[in-house]
C-alpha positions as CSV (number, residue, x, y, z in Angstrom):
1,M,117.8,-34.3,-47.9
2,T,117.1,-36.6,-45.0
3,E,118.2,-40.1,-44.8
4,H,116.2,-42.9,-46.4
5,P,114.1,-44.7,-43.8
6,T,115.9,-47.9,-44.5
7,S,119.5,-47.7,-43.1
8,H,122.3,-47.5,-45.8
9,E,126.0,-47.8,-45.3
10,G,128.1,-44.9,-46.6
11,R,125.5,-42.2,-45.6
12,Q,126.4,-38.9,-43.9
13,P,126.5,-38.8,-40.1
14,L,123.3,-38.0,-38.4
15,A,124.7,-34.9,-36.7
16,A,125.8,-33.5,-40.1
17,R,122.3,-34.1,-41.5
18,S,120.7,-32.4,-38.5
19,Q,123.0,-29.4,-38.9
20,E,122.1,-29.1,-42.6
21,R,118.4,-29.2,-41.9
22,T,118.7,-26.3,-39.5
23,R,120.3,-23.9,-42.0
24,P,118.0,-21.2,-43.3
25,R,116.2,-22.0,-46.5
26,Q,117.8,-18.8,-48.0
27,E,121.3,-20.2,-47.4
28,A,120.3,-23.5,-49.0
29,A,119.0,-21.7,-52.0
30,A,122.2,-19.7,-52.3
31,H,124.3,-22.8,-52.3
32,A,122.1,-24.8,-54.6
33,P,123.9,-26.1,-57.7
34,K,123.3,-24.4,-61.0
35,P,121.3,-26.1,-63.8
36,A,123.1,-28.9,-65.5
37,A,123.4,-29.2,-69.2
38,G,120.1,-29.4,-71.0
39,G,118.5,-27.1,-68.5
40,V,117.6,-29.8,-66.0
41,P,118.2,-28.7,-62.4
42,A,120.6,-30.8,-60.4
43,Q,119.0,-31.7,-57.1
44,P,121.4,-32.5,-54.3
45,T,120.4,-35.6,-52.5
46,A,122.5,-35.4,-49.2
47,P,124.7,-32.9,-47.4
48,P,128.4,-33.1,-47.7
49,V,130.8,-34.3,-45.1
50,P,131.2,-31.3,-42.8
51,A,134.8,-30.5,-43.8
52,A,134.6,-27.2,-45.8
53,P,131.5,-25.2,-44.9
54,A,132.1,-22.7,-47.7
55,S,132.0,-25.3,-50.5
56,P,128.7,-26.1,-52.2
57,P,127.0,-29.3,-51.0
58,V,127.9,-32.6,-52.7
59,A,125.3,-35.1,-53.7
60,A,125.2,-38.2,-51.4
61,A,125.4,-40.5,-54.4
62,P,129.1,-41.1,-54.9
63,G,128.6,-40.9,-58.7
64,A,126.8,-37.6,-58.7
65,A,128.5,-35.1,-61.0
66,P,128.8,-31.5,-60.1
67,A,126.5,-29.3,-62.1
68,G,128.5,-26.1,-61.8
69,P,132.1,-25.2,-62.6
70,P,134.9,-27.7,-61.8
71,Q,135.5,-28.0,-58.1
72,D,138.8,-27.6,-56.3
73,P,141.1,-30.7,-56.0
74,A,140.1,-31.1,-52.4
75,G,136.4,-31.5,-53.3
76,V,137.2,-34.0,-56.1
77,A,139.3,-36.0,-53.7
78,R,136.6,-35.9,-51.2
79,R,134.0,-37.2,-53.7
80,E,136.3,-39.9,-54.8
81,G,136.7,-40.9,-51.2
82,D,133.0,-41.0,-50.7
83,R,132.7,-43.2,-53.8
84,L,135.2,-45.7,-52.4
85,R,133.5,-45.7,-49.0
86,F,130.2,-46.3,-50.7
87,V,131.5,-49.2,-52.7
88,G,133.0,-50.8,-49.6
89,A,129.8,-50.4,-47.6
90,A,127.6,-51.6,-50.5
91,T,129.7,-54.7,-51.2
92,R,129.7,-55.6,-47.5
93,R,126.0,-55.4,-47.4
94,I,125.6,-57.6,-50.5
95,A,128.1,-60.1,-49.1
96,R,126.0,-60.5,-45.9
97,G,123.3,-62.2,-47.8
98,I,123.2,-66.0,-47.8
99,D,120.2,-66.8,-50.0
100,L,119.2,-65.4,-53.4
101,D,116.6,-62.9,-52.1
102,E,118.9,-61.5,-49.4
103,I,121.6,-60.8,-51.9
104,V,119.3,-59.1,-54.4
105,L,117.7,-57.1,-51.6
106,G,121.1,-56.1,-50.3
107,L,122.0,-54.7,-53.8
108,C,118.7,-52.8,-54.0
109,R,119.0,-51.3,-50.5
110,A,122.6,-50.4,-50.9
111,T,122.1,-48.5,-54.1
112,V,118.8,-46.8,-53.6
113,P,118.8,-43.8,-52.9
114,T,122.6,-43.4,-52.4
115,F,123.7,-44.4,-55.9
116,S,120.5,-44.3,-57.9
117,D,116.8,-43.4,-57.5
118,A,115.5,-46.7,-58.8
119,I,116.9,-50.2,-59.7
120,L,115.6,-53.1,-61.7
121,V,117.2,-56.5,-61.2
122,Y,116.8,-59.3,-63.8
123,L,118.0,-62.8,-63.3
124,R,118.2,-65.8,-65.6
125,D,115.2,-68.2,-65.3
126,P,116.0,-70.8,-64.4
127,L,119.3,-70.1,-62.8
128,P,122.0,-72.6,-63.7
129,V,123.7,-74.3,-60.8
130,G,127.5,-74.8,-60.9
131,D,128.6,-76.5,-64.0
132,E,125.1,-77.2,-65.3
133,R,124.5,-76.3,-68.9
134,P,122.0,-73.5,-69.1
135,V,118.6,-74.4,-70.6
136,A,117.4,-72.7,-73.8
137,P,116.0,-70.2,-74.5
138,F,117.9,-67.5,-72.6
139,V,115.1,-66.0,-70.4
140,L,115.5,-63.1,-67.9
141,R,112.9,-62.6,-65.2
142,L,112.4,-59.4,-63.3
143,R,113.4,-60.5,-59.8
144,R,113.1,-57.2,-57.8
145,T,112.5,-53.5,-58.3
146,D,113.1,-50.7,-55.8
147,R,112.7,-46.9,-56.2
148,L,112.8,-43.7,-54.2
149,R,109.3,-42.2,-54.0
150,L,109.2,-38.5,-53.2
151,T,106.2,-36.2,-52.5
152,D,105.6,-33.0,-54.5
153,E,107.1,-31.0,-51.7
154,D,110.3,-33.0,-51.9
155,T,111.0,-31.8,-55.4
156,D,110.6,-28.0,-55.0
157,G,114.3,-27.5,-54.7
158,A,114.3,-27.1,-50.9
159,L,115.9,-29.5,-48.5
160,L,113.7,-32.2,-47.1
161,T,112.4,-32.0,-43.5
162,S,111.9,-35.0,-41.3
163,A,108.2,-35.0,-42.3
164,H,109.0,-35.4,-45.9
165,M,111.4,-38.3,-45.8
166,P,111.8,-40.4,-49.0
167,V,110.1,-43.8,-49.1
168,L,111.4,-46.9,-50.7
169,S,109.0,-48.8,-52.9
170,A,109.1,-52.1,-54.6
171,Q,107.6,-50.6,-57.8
172,V,109.3,-48.5,-60.4
173,D,107.4,-45.8,-62.4
174,M,108.8,-47.0,-65.7
175,P,106.9,-50.0,-67.0
176,A,108.9,-53.2,-67.4
177,A,108.0,-56.7,-68.6
178,E,108.1,-59.6,-66.2
179,L,109.9,-61.9,-68.7
180,C,112.4,-61.1,-71.4
181,E,113.7,-63.7,-73.9
182,V,117.2,-62.7,-75.0
183,Q,117.5,-63.1,-78.7
184,A,120.7,-64.7,-79.9
185,G,122.8,-62.1,-81.8
186,G,120.5,-59.3,-80.6
187,A,121.5,-56.0,-79.1
188,L,120.8,-57.2,-75.5
189,A,122.8,-60.3,-76.1
190,E,125.8,-58.2,-77.3
191,V,125.6,-56.0,-74.2
192,L,125.4,-59.0,-71.9
193,R,128.3,-60.6,-73.7
194,G,130.4,-57.5,-73.3
195,V,130.1,-57.8,-69.4
196,R,131.0,-54.2,-68.8
197,P,128.2,-51.7,-67.8
198,V,127.2,-49.1,-70.3
199,F,125.4,-45.7,-70.1
200,G,121.7,-45.7,-70.9
201,D,122.2,-43.1,-73.7
202,S,124.9,-45.1,-75.5
203,A,124.0,-46.7,-78.8
204,A,124.3,-50.2,-77.4
205,A,122.0,-49.5,-74.5
206,R,119.5,-47.6,-76.6
207,A,119.1,-50.8,-78.7
208,A,119.2,-53.2,-75.8
209,L,116.9,-51.6,-73.2
210,P,113.7,-51.9,-75.3
211,E,114.4,-55.6,-75.7
212,L,115.0,-56.0,-72.0
213,L,112.0,-53.8,-70.8
214,G,109.7,-55.4,-73.4
215,D,107.2,-54.1,-75.9
216,G,109.7,-51.4,-77.2
217,K,109.7,-49.6,-73.8
218,T,112.7,-47.5,-72.9
219,V,114.0,-45.3,-70.1
220,P,111.6,-42.4,-69.4
221,T,112.6,-39.1,-70.9
222,G,115.2,-37.2,-68.8
223,H,116.2,-40.2,-66.7
224,R,119.8,-41.4,-66.6
225,A,120.5,-45.1,-66.7
226,I,123.3,-47.6,-66.4
227,L,122.8,-51.1,-67.8
228,A,125.1,-53.5,-66.0
229,P,125.3,-57.2,-66.9
230,L,125.6,-59.6,-63.9
231,R,128.2,-62.2,-64.7
232,G,128.9,-65.1,-62.3
233,R,131.9,-67.4,-62.4
234,R,131.1,-69.0,-65.7
235,R,128.3,-67.1,-67.5
236,V,126.0,-64.1,-67.4
237,I,123.2,-64.7,-65.0
238,G,121.3,-61.5,-65.3
239,A,121.3,-57.7,-65.6
240,A,120.7,-54.6,-63.4
241,I,119.4,-51.2,-64.5
242,F,120.3,-48.2,-62.3
243,L,118.1,-45.1,-62.8
244,R,118.4,-41.5,-61.7
245,R,115.8,-38.8,-62.0
246,P,116.2,-35.8,-64.3
247,D,116.7,-33.4,-61.3
248,R,119.8,-35.3,-60.1
249,P,123.3,-35.1,-61.5
250,A,124.1,-37.4,-64.3
251,F,126.2,-40.5,-63.9
252,E,130.0,-40.0,-64.4
253,P,132.4,-42.3,-66.1
254,N,133.7,-43.4,-62.7
255,D,130.1,-44.5,-61.9
256,L,130.5,-47.3,-64.5
257,L,133.3,-48.7,-62.3
258,V,131.0,-48.5,-59.3
259,A,128.2,-50.3,-61.2
260,A,130.7,-52.9,-62.4
261,Q,131.9,-53.6,-58.8
262,L,128.3,-53.9,-57.5
263,A,127.3,-56.1,-60.4
264,T,130.3,-58.4,-60.0
265,H,129.8,-58.8,-56.2
266,T,126.1,-59.5,-56.7
267,A,126.6,-62.0,-59.4
268,L,129.3,-63.9,-57.5
269,G,127.1,-63.9,-54.4
270,I,124.1,-65.2,-56.4
271,D,126.3,-68.0,-57.8
272,K,127.3,-69.0,-54.2
273,A,123.7,-68.7,-53.0
274,V,122.4,-71.0,-55.8
275,L,125.1,-73.5,-55.0
276,Y,124.3,-73.2,-51.3
277,G,120.6,-73.7,-52.0
278,R,121.3,-76.8,-54.0
279,E,123.5,-78.2,-51.2
280,A,120.9,-77.4,-48.6
281,Y,118.3,-79.1,-50.7
282,I,120.4,-82.2,-51.1
283,A,121.2,-82.2,-47.4
284,D,117.5,-81.9,-46.5
285,E,116.5,-84.6,-48.9
286,L,119.3,-86.9,-47.7
287,Q,118.3,-86.4,-44.0
288,R,114.7,-86.9,-44.8
289,T,115.2,-90.1,-46.7
290,M,117.6,-91.4,-44.0
291,L,114.9,-91.0,-41.3
292,P,111.6,-92.8,-41.3
293,E,108.8,-90.8,-42.9
294,G,106.4,-92.0,-40.3
295,L,106.3,-94.3,-37.3
296,P,104.4,-97.6,-37.4
297,Q,101.4,-98.2,-35.1
298,P,102.2,-101.5,-33.5
299,T,99.8,-103.2,-31.1
300,G,100.2,-102.3,-27.5
301,V,102.6,-99.3,-27.8
302,R,102.3,-95.7,-28.9
303,L,105.2,-93.9,-30.5
304,A,106.4,-90.3,-31.0
305,S,109.7,-88.9,-32.3
306,R,111.6,-85.7,-32.9
307,Y,114.7,-84.8,-34.8
308,L,116.6,-81.5,-34.7
309,P,119.8,-80.7,-36.7
310,A,122.7,-79.1,-34.9
311,A,122.2,-75.8,-36.7
312,E,120.6,-74.3,-39.8
313,T,123.9,-74.4,-41.6
314,A,124.6,-78.0,-40.6
315,R,121.4,-79.8,-41.5
316,V,122.9,-83.2,-42.1
317,G,124.0,-85.3,-39.1
318,G,124.6,-88.8,-38.0
319,D,121.7,-89.2,-35.5
320,W,118.8,-91.5,-36.3
321,Y,115.9,-93.3,-34.7
322,D,113.7,-96.2,-35.9
323,A,110.8,-98.3,-34.8
324,I,110.6,-101.8,-36.5
325,P,107.5,-104.1,-36.0
326,L,108.6,-107.7,-35.2
327,P,106.7,-111.0,-35.1
328,G,104.5,-111.6,-32.1
329,S,103.3,-108.0,-31.9
330,R,106.7,-106.9,-30.6
331,V,108.5,-103.8,-31.7
332,A,112.2,-102.9,-31.9
333,L,113.1,-99.4,-30.8
334,V,116.4,-98.0,-32.1
335,V,118.3,-94.8,-31.6
336,G,121.9,-94.2,-32.8
337,D,124.4,-91.5,-33.3
338,V,127.3,-91.6,-35.9
339,M,130.1,-89.2,-35.1
340,G,130.3,-86.0,-37.2
341,H,127.9,-83.6,-39.0
342,S,128.7,-84.2,-42.6
343,M,127.5,-86.0,-45.7
344,T,129.8,-88.9,-44.8
345,S,128.2,-89.2,-41.3
346,A,124.8,-89.2,-42.9
347,A,125.8,-91.9,-45.4
348,I,127.3,-94.1,-42.7
349,M,124.1,-93.5,-40.6
350,G,122.0,-94.6,-43.5
351,Q,124.0,-97.8,-44.0
352,L,123.8,-98.7,-40.3
353,R,120.1,-98.0,-40.1
354,T,119.5,-100.3,-43.1
355,T,121.6,-103.0,-41.5
356,A,119.7,-102.7,-38.3
357,Q,116.4,-103.1,-40.1
358,T,117.7,-106.2,-41.9
359,L,119.0,-107.7,-38.7
360,A,115.7,-106.9,-36.9
361,G,113.8,-108.7,-39.6
362,L,115.8,-111.8,-38.7
363,D,114.5,-111.5,-35.2
364,L,118.0,-111.6,-33.7
365,P,118.5,-110.8,-30.0
366,P,119.4,-107.2,-29.3
367,Q,123.0,-108.0,-28.3
368,E,123.4,-110.0,-31.6
369,V,122.1,-107.0,-33.6
370,L,124.7,-104.7,-32.0
371,H,127.4,-107.3,-32.7
372,H,126.6,-107.4,-36.4
373,L,126.4,-103.6,-36.5
374,D,129.8,-103.5,-35.0
375,E,131.2,-105.7,-37.7
376,Q,129.4,-103.7,-40.4
377,A,130.9,-100.5,-39.1
378,Q,134.4,-102.0,-39.2
379,R,133.8,-103.0,-42.8
380,L,132.9,-99.4,-43.7
381,G,136.2,-98.1,-42.4
382,T,138.5,-98.0,-39.4
383,D,137.3,-94.6,-38.2
384,R,133.5,-95.3,-38.5
385,M,132.3,-94.9,-34.9
386,A,128.8,-94.8,-33.6
387,T,126.7,-95.3,-30.5
388,C,123.4,-97.2,-30.5
389,M,120.6,-98.3,-28.2
390,Y,118.5,-101.3,-29.3
391,A,115.5,-102.3,-27.4
392,V,112.7,-104.9,-28.1
393,Y,109.3,-104.5,-26.4
394,D,106.9,-107.4,-25.9
395,P,103.4,-106.1,-25.2
396,V,102.2,-109.6,-24.2
397,S,104.8,-110.3,-21.5
398,H,105.1,-106.6,-20.6
399,R,108.9,-106.9,-20.8
400,I,111.6,-105.0,-22.6
401,T,115.1,-106.3,-23.6
402,I,117.7,-103.6,-24.1
403,A,121.3,-103.7,-25.3
404,N,123.6,-100.7,-25.4
405,A,126.6,-99.7,-27.4
406,G,128.1,-96.6,-25.7
407,H,124.9,-94.7,-25.8
408,P,123.3,-92.5,-23.1
409,P,121.0,-94.6,-20.9
410,P,117.2,-94.5,-21.5
411,I,114.8,-93.0,-19.0
412,L,111.6,-94.7,-17.9
413,L,108.7,-92.5,-16.8
414,H,106.3,-94.5,-14.6
415,L,102.5,-93.8,-14.5
416,G,102.7,-92.3,-11.0
417,G,105.2,-89.6,-12.2
418,R,108.5,-91.3,-11.0
419,A,111.3,-91.1,-13.6
420,E,114.3,-93.4,-13.4
421,V,117.4,-93.8,-15.4
422,L,117.6,-97.4,-16.4
423,R,120.6,-99.4,-15.4
424,V,121.9,-100.7,-18.7
425,P,125.4,-101.9,-19.3
426,P,127.1,-99.1,-21.3
427,G,129.1,-101.3,-23.7
428,A,131.6,-100.0,-26.3
429,P,130.7,-97.9,-29.3
430,I,130.0,-99.6,-32.6
431,G,133.1,-99.8,-34.7
432,V,135.6,-100.5,-31.9
433,G,135.6,-104.2,-32.6
434,G,136.4,-107.2,-30.5
435,V,133.9,-106.4,-27.7
436,D,130.8,-108.3,-26.5
437,F,127.5,-106.6,-25.9
438,E,125.2,-107.5,-23.0
439,A,121.4,-107.3,-22.9
440,V,119.2,-106.9,-19.9
441,E,115.5,-107.7,-19.6
442,L,113.4,-105.2,-17.6
443,D,109.7,-104.8,-16.7
444,A,107.7,-102.5,-18.9
445,P,104.5,-101.7,-16.9
446,A,101.4,-100.5,-18.7
447,G,101.2,-96.7,-18.8
448,A,105.0,-96.2,-18.5
449,T,106.9,-94.2,-21.1
450,L,110.4,-95.1,-22.3
451,L,112.5,-92.2,-23.7
452,L,115.4,-92.9,-26.0
453,Y,117.6,-90.0,-27.1
454,T,121.0,-89.0,-28.4
455,D,123.7,-87.1,-26.5
456,G,122.8,-83.8,-28.2
457,L,119.8,-83.5,-25.9
458,V,121.8,-83.8,-22.6
459,E,125.4,-82.7,-23.4
460,S,126.7,-79.3,-24.5
461,R,129.6,-76.9,-23.9
462,L,127.8,-75.7,-20.8
463,R,127.1,-79.0,-19.1
464,D,128.4,-82.5,-19.0
465,V,126.3,-85.5,-20.1
466,W,125.4,-86.8,-16.6
467,T,124.2,-83.3,-15.5
468,G,122.1,-83.2,-18.6
469,I,120.6,-86.7,-17.9
470,E,119.7,-85.7,-14.4
471,Q,118.1,-82.5,-15.7
472,L,116.1,-84.5,-18.3
473,R,114.9,-86.9,-15.6
474,E,113.8,-84.0,-13.4
475,R,112.0,-82.4,-16.3
476,L,110.1,-85.6,-17.1
477,A,109.1,-86.0,-13.5
478,A,107.9,-82.4,-13.3
479,T,105.9,-82.8,-16.5
480,A,104.2,-86.0,-15.3
481,Q,103.2,-84.3,-12.0
482,L,101.0,-81.9,-14.0
483,T,98.7,-84.6,-15.3
484,G,98.3,-86.4,-12.0
485,P,99.2,-89.8,-10.7
486,D,96.6,-91.7,-12.7
487,H,97.2,-90.2,-16.2
488,S,100.3,-90.2,-18.4
489,P,101.2,-86.9,-20.1
490,P,100.3,-86.8,-23.8
491,L,103.1,-88.3,-25.8
492,E,103.5,-85.5,-28.4
493,A,103.3,-82.8,-25.8
494,L,105.9,-84.6,-23.7
495,C,108.4,-84.6,-26.6
496,D,107.8,-80.9,-27.1
497,D,108.3,-80.2,-23.4
498,V,111.6,-82.2,-23.4
499,L,112.9,-80.1,-26.2
500,D,111.9,-76.9,-24.4
501,M,114.5,-77.6,-21.8
502,L,117.2,-76.7,-24.3
503,G,118.8,-73.3,-23.7
504,P,120.5,-70.9,-26.2
505,G,123.9,-72.6,-25.8
506,D,122.6,-76.2,-25.6
507,R,122.5,-76.9,-29.4
508,D,126.0,-78.2,-30.2
509,D,124.9,-81.5,-31.7
510,D,122.0,-83.2,-33.5
511,I,119.1,-84.4,-31.4
512,A,117.1,-87.6,-32.1
513,L,114.3,-88.4,-29.7
514,L,112.1,-91.5,-29.6
515,A,109.3,-91.9,-27.0
516,A,107.3,-95.1,-26.5
517,R,104.2,-95.4,-24.3
518,F,103.6,-99.0,-23.2
519,D,100.0,-100.0,-23.3
520,G,100.6,-103.7,-23.4
521,I,98.1,-106.5,-24.2
522,A,96.1,-107.9,-21.2
523,P,96.6,-111.7,-20.6
524,S,92.9,-112.2,-21.0
525,D,93.2,-111.0,-24.6
526,V,95.8,-113.7,-25.5
527,A,95.3,-117.3,-26.4
528,Y,98.4,-119.6,-27.0
529,W,98.7,-123.3,-27.9
530,F,101.2,-125.8,-29.1
531,L,100.2,-128.2,-31.8
532,E,102.0,-131.4,-32.8
533,P,102.8,-131.6,-36.5
534,E,100.3,-134.3,-37.3
535,E,97.2,-134.6,-39.5
536,Q,94.8,-133.9,-36.6
537,A,96.5,-130.5,-36.0
538,P,94.2,-128.4,-38.3
539,G,91.0,-129.8,-36.8
540,R,92.3,-129.1,-33.3
541,A,93.3,-125.6,-34.3
542,R,89.8,-124.9,-35.5
543,R,88.2,-126.1,-32.3
544,L,90.6,-124.1,-30.1
545,A,90.1,-120.9,-32.2
546,R,86.3,-121.4,-32.0
547,R,86.4,-121.6,-28.2
548,A,88.6,-118.5,-27.9
549,L,86.3,-116.5,-30.1
550,A,83.2,-117.6,-28.1
551,R,85.0,-116.5,-24.9
552,W,85.7,-113.1,-26.4
553,G,82.2,-112.7,-27.9
554,L,83.4,-112.8,-31.4
555,E,81.3,-115.7,-32.7
556,E,80.6,-113.8,-35.9
557,L,84.2,-114.3,-36.9
558,S,84.3,-118.0,-36.4
559,D,83.7,-119.1,-40.0
560,S,86.4,-116.9,-41.4
561,V,88.9,-117.5,-38.6
562,E,88.4,-121.3,-38.7
563,L,88.9,-121.4,-42.4
564,L,92.1,-119.3,-42.4
565,V,93.5,-121.0,-39.3
566,S,93.0,-124.4,-41.0
567,E,94.8,-123.3,-44.1
568,V,97.8,-121.8,-42.4
569,V,98.2,-124.6,-39.9
570,T,97.9,-127.2,-42.7
571,N,100.7,-125.5,-44.5
572,A,102.9,-125.3,-41.3
573,V,102.3,-129.0,-40.4
574,R,103.4,-130.0,-43.9
575,Y,107.0,-128.8,-43.4
576,A,107.4,-128.6,-39.6
577,E,109.4,-131.2,-37.6
578,R,108.7,-129.6,-34.2
579,P,105.5,-128.5,-32.5
580,V,103.6,-125.7,-34.3
581,T,102.6,-122.6,-32.2
582,L,99.2,-121.0,-32.6
583,R,98.4,-117.6,-30.9
584,L,95.4,-115.4,-31.1
585,L,95.5,-111.7,-29.9
586,R,92.5,-109.5,-29.4
587,T,93.1,-105.8,-29.6
588,D,91.5,-103.4,-32.0
589,V,91.9,-106.2,-34.5
590,L,92.0,-110.0,-34.2
591,R,95.5,-111.3,-35.0
592,C,96.4,-114.9,-35.6
593,E,100.0,-116.1,-35.6
594,V,101.2,-119.6,-36.6
595,G,104.9,-120.4,-36.1
596,D,106.9,-123.4,-37.2
597,D,110.6,-124.4,-37.5
598,S,110.8,-124.3,-41.3
599,P,112.7,-121.2,-42.6
600,Q,111.0,-121.4,-46.0
601,L,108.5,-118.6,-46.4
602,P,105.2,-119.4,-48.2
603,R,104.5,-117.7,-51.5
604,Q,101.2,-117.0,-53.0
605,R,100.8,-118.6,-56.5
606,R,97.9,-119.1,-58.9
607,A,96.7,-122.6,-58.9
608,R,95.6,-124.4,-62.0
609,D,92.1,-125.8,-62.4
610,T,93.4,-129.3,-62.0
611,D,95.5,-128.6,-58.9
612,E,94.2,-130.0,-55.6
613,G,96.2,-127.5,-53.5
614,G,97.8,-124.2,-53.7
615,R,94.8,-122.1,-52.8
616,G,95.4,-121.6,-49.1
617,L,97.2,-118.3,-49.3
618,F,94.8,-117.1,-52.0
619,L,92.0,-117.5,-49.5
620,V,94.1,-115.7,-46.8
621,N,94.8,-112.8,-49.1
622,R,91.1,-112.4,-50.0
623,L,89.6,-112.8,-46.6
624,A,92.2,-111.2,-44.2
625,R,92.6,-107.4,-43.9
626,R,96.4,-107.9,-43.7
627,W,98.7,-110.9,-43.7
628,G,102.4,-111.6,-43.9
629,A,105.2,-114.0,-43.2
630,T,108.5,-113.3,-41.2
631,R,111.6,-115.4,-41.0
632,L,112.9,-116.0,-37.5
633,S,116.2,-117.4,-36.3
634,T,114.2,-120.6,-35.3
635,G,111.9,-120.8,-38.3
636,K,109.1,-118.5,-39.4
637,V,105.8,-117.0,-38.4
638,V,102.8,-116.6,-40.7
639,W,100.1,-114.1,-39.5
640,F,96.9,-112.5,-40.5
641,E,94.5,-109.9,-39.1
642,L,90.7,-109.6,-39.2
643,P,88.6,-106.6,-38.1
644,T,86.8,-107.3,-34.8
645,H,83.7,-105.5,-36.1
646,P,83.0,-106.7,-39.6
């Protein structure tokens, strides 16, 4: 018989099979085995190892019993050796699987057709994980079935030619139920509790198989079967049924040992796969929650990001990125990298990212943010090291302030296609302690793109970090040349193109990438005033706002803006001791910002009918599309937004 189209370990050499197919059909008939007990012909399934040409062919299945008289000791030893080699090859194939489906598929492909002609694999539903207590009731679900499908010409007693090769199918001729509820104290429960495989014609199997197959079904007449429980480390997690056709030698007692070995290796592999799947799920969820679900859309800047783990088997890392809106339409851009690729690294990264968000909300300068992050890392442990780049972009002034803590320098891609590595003081990594961080302020022209990244993008075993930075700069410049000097490359496509520069040996570390396209806000779209904290301030604020709206052609917003500006400025003047700031920004929305030196944030409350005040924020909440208040190091800012096209 020719080899199954799917490769199987433990099969005869190809040269031996080719030699067997060239023998005359008469010689094959002369050496065919005699009928087995019960008058069922024993069909050989593969030629023997070419060691003794005069001996009758031995079935390829290691457990195939001879149908004729007892063979000589050499033949028995040879068959036992074949059985051991098959078990070794089959267990290796099962062990290669990582997830549940690969392990079950490995069992099916290793046993069909070498050991059996068909197999049914049942697994507990749901599968318990580790020390979890199994849920009741005990339900088995048919996970996979495979069988050897032969044509009519394949079963005429002659050897198969290459045109009549067996085909593996995912369906078994015998009907089987999709689900089976194991009854406590029933025959199937007793077989599963016994752990050891049993022959299909045994009393225990005859009682258990109808329960497993459902609706009183049993093994088709003439077929031989082995029912093997699948027991993991702590409990039975399923069962496997091995079937042979009537024209094939029956299972031998030693085949029970083979089935037990296969069942044990499969069950243990499934246990590990379930645990690995749970750990991979936890890792994915942890990494997903540690990184922002989506980037904000601040005024005057467009953002794009990418994150790639170091490898499929190391999904959790310490790299992170963030974009945090700040008062005054500014935005903080953060990229960091905690040493390591473990759950601990991810946990440290999560704490540092949360700390950075909190510090950004206080509107601290970038160097102060890094200083507090350094103190936080030291509180977390003496060996908690990380690098970080913290930048604040102001779309009104078209400037960016950057502070660095041992991180690779950012790259700025100008509108004309020139890419430059920004000169930023490197600083010491976070967690070293006792060091000062320095910030630099640079121009951020409209149309330019700032690229922040972690060292996994530019450093690997094949290149040092500065070589990688230069390659990245050249790649950005080449990409920008494709879109011309007057157009910036699309931001998402630019990120994808940057990642395409990675070669097969360039993925040694996580990669976090954050790209910011600076659009800015034109000076003509900004109005800014200082107001003395006096009673006349609200009236002056209304007049200034009305003039600015008239200059922008937004007179239809005058009533709403004057009312809201008056309420917010009145509240600011009440507590301020220094001049109050008023700023209007015209972009896709109209944004108004009122700042004062009082750190107390306003809170909306429900005013009583007899109260003379307390309704200002209620009006702001009802009329504005969005509003909020942010505490600064020098006080606070209250802002609201209105659509420019009501």
